[in-house]
C-alpha angles and dihedrals in degrees: 000000000000123000091244092053092048093049089050090052092046091050092050090050088047090061091049091049091050092053091047090046090230097164098183093048090045091053092049094048092051090049092051093049090049092048091054091046090051091050090052093050117117115243116257123244090266090054094055103273121146109268116233119247114279122247137069121305127193119251109276094019104150095201091100094052122108128191120257119256120266114237115212119222092255092055090046091052090048090051092052091045090051091051091050093046091051090053093047091052091048091048091053090050092049092048092050089054097047100261098126095158092056091045090052091050091052092049090052088053090053089053090051092050089052088064089067098044117095 
């Protein structure tokens, strides 16, 4: 699945979660969309991106714009796996410290993430 298709699916599910007032699911879906957006972000000049031409540009001049990065399906799957793994680790930590309700919430989020993994 492409990143664009997954974001479209996440946004559609986001609308359903809003209507259902499913706060936990809503939070997770927003986090996943943001994680994909961050992965598509172009590196800054300090991270090795091409610097725009010097000089003054008028407001709204698109000459300094660059397209977002394309994420391949393997990288997208790795991103979702990373999100799930982070929640599983946090759930184990919460459980070890007596926060069973928080651990259960995190495990439910992992189940929701699994819906989007291929």
